[in-house]
C-alpha positions as CSV (number, residue, x, y, z in Angstrom):
1,M,-2.2,-2.9,20.1
2,N,-5.5,-3.4,19.1
3,W,-5.0,-4.8,15.7
4,R,-5.3,-7.8,17.9
5,R,-8.9,-7.3,18.9
6,A,-11.2,-8.3,16.3
7,S,-14.1,-6.8,14.6
8,L,-15.8,-3.4,14.4
9,T,-19.3,-2.6,13.2
10,L,-19.1,0.9,11.7
11,S,-22.0,3.1,11.1
12,L,-22.4,6.8,10.9
13,A,-21.7,10.2,12.1
14,V,-20.4,12.6,14.7
15,S,-20.5,16.1,16.0
16,M,-17.9,17.6,18.4
17,L,-17.8,19.9,21.3
18,L,-14.9,22.2,22.0
19,A,-15.4,25.7,23.5
20,A,-12.7,28.2,22.6
21,C,-11.2,30.0,25.5
22,A,-11.2,33.8,25.3
23,T,-7.9,35.6,25.0
24,P,-7.6,38.9,27.0
25,T,-7.1,42.0,24.8
26,P,-3.5,43.2,25.1
27,A,-3.0,46.6,26.7
28,P,-2.2,49.5,24.3
29,A,1.5,50.3,23.8
30,P,2.9,53.3,25.7
31,A,2.6,56.7,23.9
32,G,5.6,58.0,22.0
33,G,6.7,54.8,20.2
34,G,7.6,53.0,23.4
35,Q,8.6,56.1,25.5
36,Q,6.5,57.0,28.6
37,A,4.3,60.0,28.1
38,E,5.0,63.0,30.4
39,Q,2.8,62.9,33.5
40,P,0.3,65.7,34.0
41,A,1.0,68.2,36.8
42,V,-2.3,67.4,38.5
43,P,-3.3,63.7,38.4
44,P,-6.8,62.9,37.3
45,P,-9.3,61.5,39.7
46,E,-8.4,57.9,40.4
47,Q,-10.6,55.4,38.5
48,P,-11.1,51.9,39.7
49,A,-9.2,49.4,37.6
50,P,-11.5,47.4,35.3
51,A,-12.0,43.8,36.4
52,Q,-9.9,41.4,34.3
53,P,-11.7,38.3,33.2
54,Q,-10.4,35.1,34.7
55,Q,-9.1,32.9,31.9
56,Q,-10.2,29.3,32.4
57,P,-8.4,26.4,30.8
58,T,-10.1,25.1,27.7
59,Q,-11.5,21.7,28.5
60,I,-11.7,19.1,25.8
61,T,-12.8,15.5,25.8
62,V,-10.6,13.0,24.0
63,W,-11.5,9.5,23.0
64,S,-8.7,7.0,22.4
65,R,-8.1,3.3,22.8
66,Y,-5.2,3.7,25.3
67,D,-5.3,3.1,29.0
68,I,-3.4,6.1,30.3
69,D,-3.3,4.6,33.8
70,D,-1.5,1.4,32.8
71,P,2.2,1.7,33.7
72,N,3.0,-1.2,31.3
73,S,1.5,0.7,28.3
74,K,4.2,2.8,26.7
75,E,1.6,4.4,24.5
76,G,-0.7,5.1,27.4
77,M,2.1,6.6,29.5
78,T,3.2,8.8,26.6
79,L,-0.3,10.1,26.0
80,K,-0.8,10.8,29.7
81,Q,2.3,12.9,29.9
82,F,1.2,14.7,26.7
83,F,-2.1,15.6,28.4
84,A,-0.3,17.0,31.4
85,D,2.1,19.1,29.2
86,L,-0.8,20.4,27.1
87,E,-2.6,21.7,30.2
88,R,0.6,23.3,31.6
89,E,1.8,24.8,28.3
90,A,-1.4,25.7,26.4
91,G,-4.1,25.8,29.1
92,V,-6.0,22.9,27.6
93,K,-7.3,20.5,30.1
94,V,-8.0,17.0,28.7
95,I,-10.8,14.7,29.8
96,H,-9.8,11.4,28.5
97,E,-12.1,8.4,27.9
98,Q,-10.7,5.1,26.9
99,V,-12.8,3.3,24.4
100,A,-12.1,-0.2,23.1
101,W,-10.4,-0.1,19.7
102,D,-13.1,-2.3,18.1
103,Q,-15.8,0.1,19.4
104,L,-14.4,3.5,18.8
105,A,-15.8,4.3,15.4
106,T,-19.2,2.8,16.2
107,K,-19.5,4.7,19.5
108,L,-18.6,7.9,17.8
109,A,-21.1,7.4,15.0
110,L,-23.9,6.6,17.4
111,A,-23.1,9.6,19.6
112,V,-23.3,11.9,16.6
113,Q,-26.4,10.2,15.2
114,S,-28.3,10.5,18.4
115,G,-27.4,14.1,18.9
116,G,-26.0,13.4,22.4
117,D,-22.7,14.4,23.9
118,V,-19.8,13.8,21.7
119,P,-16.0,14.1,22.3
120,D,-13.9,16.9,21.0
121,I,-11.3,14.9,19.2
122,V,-11.1,11.2,18.5
123,E,-8.4,8.7,17.4
124,V,-9.4,6.6,14.4
125,S,-7.6,4.3,12.0
126,S,-7.4,5.2,8.3
127,Q,-9.5,2.3,7.2
128,H,-12.5,3.7,9.1
129,I,-12.4,7.2,7.5
130,P,-14.5,6.3,4.5
131,A,-17.4,5.0,6.6
132,L,-17.3,8.0,8.9
133,L,-17.2,10.3,5.8
134,N,-20.1,8.5,4.3
135,A,-22.1,9.2,7.5
136,G,-21.2,12.9,7.3
137,A,-19.5,12.6,10.6
138,L,-16.2,14.4,10.0
139,T,-15.3,18.1,10.0
140,P,-13.2,19.2,7.1
141,L,-10.0,20.6,8.5
142,D,-8.5,22.8,5.8
143,D,-9.9,26.1,7.3
144,L,-9.0,25.1,10.8
145,L,-5.4,24.2,9.9
146,K,-4.8,27.1,7.6
147,G,-1.5,28.7,8.3
148,E,-0.2,25.8,10.4
149,A,3.4,25.3,9.1
150,W,3.6,21.7,10.2
151,V,0.8,20.8,7.7
152,E,3.2,21.6,4.8
153,D,5.6,19.0,6.3
154,L,3.2,16.1,6.2
155,T,4.2,13.1,4.1
156,D,2.3,11.2,1.4
157,G,1.5,8.6,4.0
158,D,-0.7,11.2,5.7
159,R,-2.2,12.7,2.5
160,K,-3.2,9.4,1.1
161,A,-5.1,8.6,4.3
162,C,-6.5,12.0,5.2
163,V,-7.1,14.0,2.1
164,R,-10.3,12.8,0.4
165,D,-11.7,14.5,-2.7
166,G,-9.4,17.4,-2.2
167,Q,-10.4,18.0,1.5
168,R,-8.4,17.2,4.6
169,V,-10.6,15.2,7.0
170,C,-8.0,13.9,9.5
171,V,-4.4,14.3,10.6
172,A,-2.3,11.1,10.5
173,T,0.3,10.7,13.2
174,N,2.2,7.7,12.0
175,V,2.1,5.0,9.3
176,R,2.5,1.3,9.9
177,G,2.0,-1.8,7.9
178,G,2.0,-5.6,7.5
179,M,5.4,-7.2,7.8
180,T,6.7,-10.7,7.8
181,Y,9.6,-11.7,10.1
182,Y,11.6,-14.8,9.2
183,K,14.7,-16.8,10.2
184,P,17.2,-16.9,7.4
185,K,18.8,-20.0,8.7
186,L,15.6,-21.9,8.0
187,M,15.3,-20.5,4.5
188,P,18.7,-21.2,2.9
189,D,17.3,-20.4,-0.6
190,G,16.0,-17.0,0.7
191,F,12.6,-15.8,1.4
192,P,9.9,-17.4,-0.9
193,K,9.4,-15.5,-4.1
194,G,5.9,-16.8,-4.8
195,P,3.2,-19.3,-3.7
196,A,5.0,-22.2,-5.3
197,D,8.1,-21.4,-3.2
198,W,6.0,-21.5,0.0
199,E,4.7,-25.0,-0.9
200,K,8.2,-26.2,-1.6
201,L,9.5,-24.8,1.6
202,C,6.7,-26.6,3.5
203,E,7.8,-29.9,2.1
204,T,11.3,-29.2,3.5
205,L,10.4,-27.9,6.9
206,K,7.4,-30.1,7.8
207,P,9.5,-33.2,8.4
208,Q,11.6,-31.2,10.8
209,G,8.6,-30.2,12.8
210,N,8.5,-26.6,11.6
211,F,5.7,-24.6,10.1
212,V,6.6,-22.3,7.3
213,N,4.6,-19.4,8.7
214,T,2.2,-18.4,11.4
215,F,-0.2,-15.5,11.3
216,F,-3.8,-14.5,12.3
217,A,-6.4,-15.8,9.9
218,G,-9.5,-15.8,12.0
219,R,-13.0,-14.5,11.5
220,S,-12.1,-10.8,11.6
221,Y,-11.6,-8.1,9.0
222,A,-8.0,-7.7,10.1
223,A,-7.2,-11.2,8.7
224,I,-8.3,-10.0,5.2
225,E,-6.5,-6.7,5.5
226,I,-3.1,-8.0,6.7
227,N,-2.9,-11.4,5.1
228,W,-5.2,-12.0,2.1
229,W,-5.8,-8.6,0.5
230,P,-2.1,-8.0,-0.4
231,L,-2.0,-11.4,-2.1
232,I,-5.3,-10.7,-3.9
233,K,-4.0,-7.3,-5.0
234,S,-0.7,-8.9,-6.3
235,N,-2.8,-11.4,-8.3
236,G,-4.8,-8.6,-9.9
237,G,-7.9,-9.0,-7.9
238,S,-9.9,-6.5,-5.8
239,I,-12.0,-6.5,-2.6
240,F,-14.2,-3.5,-3.3
241,D,-15.3,-1.7,-6.4
242,A,-15.3,2.1,-6.8
243,E,-18.6,2.4,-4.9
244,G,-17.4,0.1,-2.1
245,K,-19.5,-2.8,-3.1
246,P,-18.0,-6.3,-2.9
247,A,-15.8,-7.1,-5.9
248,W,-14.2,-10.3,-4.5
249,A,-16.3,-13.0,-6.3
250,T,-13.8,-13.4,-9.1
251,E,-11.4,-16.1,-10.3
252,K,-8.4,-13.9,-9.3
253,V,-9.5,-14.0,-5.7
254,A,-10.6,-17.6,-5.8
255,E,-7.1,-18.6,-7.0
256,V,-5.6,-17.1,-3.8
257,A,-8.2,-18.9,-1.7
258,R,-7.3,-22.3,-3.3
259,W,-3.7,-21.8,-2.5
260,A,-4.6,-21.0,1.1
261,Q,-6.7,-24.2,1.3
262,R,-3.8,-26.3,0.0
263,M,-1.3,-24.8,2.4
264,F,-3.6,-25.2,5.4
265,A,-4.6,-28.8,4.4
266,N,-1.0,-29.7,4.1
267,E,-0.3,-28.4,7.7
268,C,2.1,-25.8,6.5
269,W,0.5,-23.4,9.0
270,P,-0.5,-24.1,12.5
271,K,-4.2,-24.8,13.0
272,V,-4.4,-22.1,15.7
273,S,-3.6,-19.5,13.0
274,V,-7.1,-20.1,11.6
275,T,-9.0,-21.0,14.8
276,G,-7.3,-18.8,17.4
277,D,-6.9,-15.1,18.0
278,F,-3.9,-12.8,17.4
279,A,-2.0,-13.9,20.4
280,D,-2.5,-17.6,19.7
281,S,-1.0,-17.2,16.2
282,E,2.2,-15.9,17.7
283,V,2.8,-18.9,19.9
284,A,4.4,-21.1,17.2
285,W,6.9,-18.4,16.5
286,Q,7.8,-17.8,20.1
287,E,8.2,-21.5,20.7
288,G,10.6,-21.7,17.7
289,K,8.3,-23.9,15.6
290,S,7.8,-21.6,12.7
291,A,10.2,-20.2,10.1
292,A,8.2,-17.0,9.7
293,F,5.7,-14.9,11.5
294,G,3.2,-12.7,9.7
295,G,2.4,-9.6,11.7
296,G,3.2,-5.9,11.3
297,S,5.6,-3.2,12.1
298,W,3.8,-3.1,15.4
299,S,4.7,-6.7,16.3
300,P,7.6,-5.8,18.6
301,I,5.0,-4.4,21.0
302,F,3.7,-8.0,21.5
303,V,6.6,-10.3,20.7
304,P,9.4,-10.1,23.3
305,G,12.8,-9.7,21.9
306,L,11.7,-9.3,18.3
307,L,13.2,-5.8,17.8
308,D,16.6,-6.9,19.1
309,Q,16.5,-10.0,16.9
310,V,15.9,-7.8,13.8
311,N,18.5,-5.3,14.7
312,S,21.1,-8.1,15.4
313,G,20.3,-9.8,12.0
314,E,19.1,-13.0,13.7
315,V,15.7,-12.3,12.2
316,E,14.9,-10.5,8.9
317,V,11.9,-8.4,8.2
318,T,10.4,-8.3,4.7
319,G,7.2,-7.3,3.0
320,G,4.7,-9.1,0.9
321,T,4.8,-12.3,-1.2
322,P,4.4,-11.8,-5.0
323,F,1.4,-13.6,-6.3
324,N,1.7,-13.3,-10.1
325,G,2.5,-9.6,-9.6
326,Q,4.2,-7.0,-7.6
327,P,4.2,-7.7,-3.8
328,H,2.2,-5.5,-1.5
329,V,1.7,-4.9,2.2
330,F,-1.4,-3.5,4.0
331,M,-0.7,0.0,5.2
332,V,-2.6,1.9,7.9
333,S,-2.3,5.2,9.6
334,E,-3.4,6.3,13.1
335,S,-5.2,9.6,12.9
336,W,-7.1,12.3,14.8
337,V,-10.4,13.5,13.6
338,V,-12.6,16.4,14.7
339,P,-16.2,15.4,14.6
340,K,-18.7,17.5,12.7
341,G,-20.3,20.3,14.7
342,A,-17.4,20.7,17.1
343,K,-18.0,23.6,19.5
344,N,-14.4,24.2,20.5
345,T,-12.4,23.9,17.3
346,Q,-9.7,26.1,18.8
347,G,-9.2,23.6,21.5
348,A,-8.9,20.9,18.9
349,L,-6.4,23.0,17.0
350,A,-4.3,23.5,20.2
351,F,-4.3,19.7,20.7
352,L,-3.2,19.0,17.2
353,R,-0.6,21.7,17.1
354,A,1.0,20.3,20.3
355,F,0.7,16.7,19.1
356,M,2.4,17.3,15.8
357,K,5.5,19.0,17.3
358,P,8.4,17.0,15.9
359,A,9.9,15.9,19.2
360,F,6.7,14.6,20.5
361,L,5.5,13.1,17.2
362,A,8.8,11.2,17.0
363,S,8.3,9.7,20.5
364,W,4.7,8.8,19.7
365,A,5.7,7.0,16.5
366,E,8.4,5.1,18.4
367,A,5.9,4.0,21.0
368,Q,3.7,2.7,18.2
369,F,6.6,1.2,16.2
370,G,5.4,3.3,13.2
371,I,6.9,5.9,10.9
372,P,6.0,9.5,11.8
373,T,4.1,11.6,9.3
374,T,6.3,14.7,9.2
375,K,9.8,14.8,7.8
376,Q,11.0,16.8,10.9
377,A,9.8,14.2,13.3
378,Y,11.5,11.5,11.3
379,A,14.8,13.5,11.5
380,E,14.5,14.1,15.2
381,G,13.6,10.5,16.2
382,R,15.6,7.3,16.4
383,F,14.6,6.2,12.9
384,K,17.7,7.0,10.9
385,G,20.4,4.4,11.4
386,S,18.0,1.8,12.9
387,P,18.0,-1.5,10.9
388,F,14.4,-2.1,12.0
389,Y,13.0,1.3,11.0
390,S,15.1,1.5,7.9
391,K,13.7,-1.7,6.6
392,V,10.1,-0.9,7.6
393,D,10.3,2.5,6.0
394,K,11.7,1.0,2.8
395,I,9.0,-1.7,2.6
396,L,6.2,0.8,3.3
397,G,7.6,3.1,0.6
398,E,7.9,0.4,-2.0
399,Q,5.0,-1.9,-1.2
400,G,2.6,-0.1,1.1
401,A,-0.9,0.4,0.0
402,Y,-4.0,1.6,1.8
403,M,-6.9,-0.9,1.6
404,E,-9.7,-0.3,-0.9
405,S,-12.5,1.6,0.9
406,S,-16.2,1.0,1.5
407,P,-18.9,2.7,3.5
408,Y,-19.5,-0.8,5.0
409,Y,-15.9,-1.7,5.3
410,V,-15.7,-3.7,8.5
411,E,-19.1,-5.3,8.1
412,S,-18.2,-6.5,4.6
413,L,-14.7,-7.7,5.5
414,D,-16.0,-9.6,8.6
415,I,-18.4,-11.5,6.3
416,L,-15.5,-12.3,3.9
417,A,-13.2,-13.3,6.7
418,T,-15.8,-15.8,8.0
419,T,-16.2,-17.3,4.5
420,W,-12.4,-17.5,4.0
421,Q,-11.9,-19.3,7.3
422,E,-14.6,-21.8,6.4
423,L,-12.9,-22.4,3.1
424,M,-9.6,-23.2,4.8
425,L,-11.3,-25.5,7.3
426,N,-13.1,-27.2,4.4
427,P,-10.6,-27.5,1.6
428,D,-12.9,-29.6,-0.6
429,R,-15.2,-26.6,-1.1
430,D,-14.9,-24.6,-4.3
431,P,-14.1,-21.0,-3.3
432,L,-15.8,-19.1,-6.1
433,P,-19.4,-20.1,-5.2
434,E,-18.7,-19.3,-1.5
435,L,-17.2,-15.9,-2.4
436,E,-20.3,-15.2,-4.5
437,K,-22.6,-16.0,-1.5
438,A,-20.6,-13.7,0.8
439,A,-20.8,-10.9,-1.8
440,N,-24.6,-11.3,-2.1
441,E,-25.0,-11.3,1.7
442,V,-23.3,-8.0,1.9
443,L,-25.3,-6.5,-1.0
444,Q,-28.6,-7.7,0.5
445,R,-27.8,-6.4,4.0
446,Y,-26.2,-3.1,3.2
447,W,-26.9,-2.1,-0.4
448,K,-30.7,-2.4,-0.7
């Protein structure tokens, strides 16, 4: 999925093209309230019938990260069928361009900034919305979506991601979040209730050749989002302040970093979790060498058999670890945006109207292993009664939190992730001075 592919350097704005197709004027109703008028005795001279304009399908360009020609991609195949249905049912022809997930927002911003060709509708993740807004790249959608009944059915998960300063700037399609999968038989005392419990579990499992957990902790902003920020938030710390400037150079954040240093130095986690990529971090779990695996609700896409294991009870799924406070999990939504200056907003509206139909939205959320953002779609899908989805929905509802925002979100978190990795690889370093250096680097680069 594309959480897996590392960093993204976000910049600035957008403008969209979408040319609305004309709708022929309906013919007037017959005279007499639906009754045919009496024909005159002498017919008038025959007039040539006016030429009817040929209605052409609206053509829109869509950017997403999905390969719609890959038969092994459930998301890609679902999207390809949606495009075909949209053309057949609404007369909207889609020109699709696949853009790598870690380049989507940057490419969109550059296209708008340069005044060149831009797509008509683009898939983005919720954490990238603030940077695109800061660049003036997004079209407010309230007027475009006025009167659309499905908008009233959208959940809080959508509103928290897409309504900013009272304006709707995107439409979220599903909500997902960080999850931890674990094997109850290796945790007879239950899932750890805090950092000290993790250290105690390590002392028990390490002699057996088992790691306590495996997860991605490399030099990418995703490592901060999924793993470290929920612990920092639980400990009362922050990543960004209200302006989006770094707020991580504090003792609250350093305390979490020191715990991470101890755990890694004591070989409680596999080294590849820190030095490898997303796929590498899953290996210890798949080989049966780890009691837990830190991923997300999306992990069944990548870990064979994981969904069946959860539904059978062999594996449990849980949320965050309390770190001197309430537990949290990183929450993210996948959304559609209409770039500023779109020429065919009616084409974009037709796209969104079809995408948000309950039956399709449910199938899309299932392909993503997420929770759909309308109540009707949740009711029509396979979510109710599923142990997996029931647990994910409950965890997101109780612990889910969208990441603090910044106009330099990815750039800042990449710098922090690099610093965090170096701290774990060098456990003798004091975290606080290193965190201060990272914060100053961000301020000097982006906040001059």
